[in-house]
C-alpha positions, 0 to 999 in steps of 0.5 A: 057278152050276151048272145043277143048283143052278139047277134046284133053285132053280127047283123050290124057287121053284115049291114056294114059289109053290104053297104061297103059293097054298095060303096064300091060303085057308089062314089059317096059311100066309102066302100072299103072303110065301111066293109072294114067297120063291118069286120070290126063289129064282127070281131066283138061278136061271139059268133065270129073269130076275127083276130086283131092281126086280121083287123090290122091287115085288113085295115091297112088294106082298106086305107091303101085301097081307098088311096089308090081309088082316088089316084087311079082315075086322075093318073089314068086320065093324065096318062091318056091326055085328059083333064080334071074335067074328064075325071069329074065328068066320069064321077058325075056320069057314074052318079047319073048312070047309077039311077039308070041300071047296070048299063048306066053304071058301065057307060055313065063314067065313060060318057061323063068323061067324054062330055067333061073333056068336050067342055074342057076342049071347048068343042075341039075333038082332038084327043077327047075319046082317048082322054075319056077312055083313060078316065074310064079305065082309071074308074074301072081300076079303082072300082075293081080294086075296091070290089075285090077288096070288099068281097075279100072282107065279106069272105073273111066274115063268112068264113069266120062266122062258119068256123064259130058256129 
C-alpha cells in the first residue's frame, strides 16, 4: 500500500472518530459505530497498528454500547414512572438544545422530558418531575457510556498511530 493511501486512510479514520464523538450527543449520528468504522479504516493504514483482535473487541463493545444507549432512557423513564412521551420529549429537547449551546444540551433533555410527560398527563402534575428526572438520568447514562467508549476508541487510534511512527 502506498504512503499516500495510508495518509488518506488515517485522515478518514480521524474524521470518523470525530464524527463518532459528535454522535455521542447528537441523536441522529451513531456515535460508537462511526468511531469503530474509524478504527477499521485505521487498521488498513501503514501508520496504525490496530490488530484484528482489537477490532473484534471494540466492534462488540460498539454494538453493546449502542444497544444499551437505546435501553437506558426507556428503562430509567419507566423506573421513575414516566411514559414514552417523556423519552420522546428528552430526545426532542436534546435536538433543540443542541442548537442553543452547552446549557441547552444539558437542560434540553430534562425540559423535553418534562414537557412530554405534562402532555401525557394532560396537565396533571403528579409524578411529572420524577418521570422527567428518570428520562434525563437515562439519557445521561447512555450518553456518558457512549462518550467513554468513543474516547476509548480515539485513545486506541492515537496510541496505535504513535507506536507506528
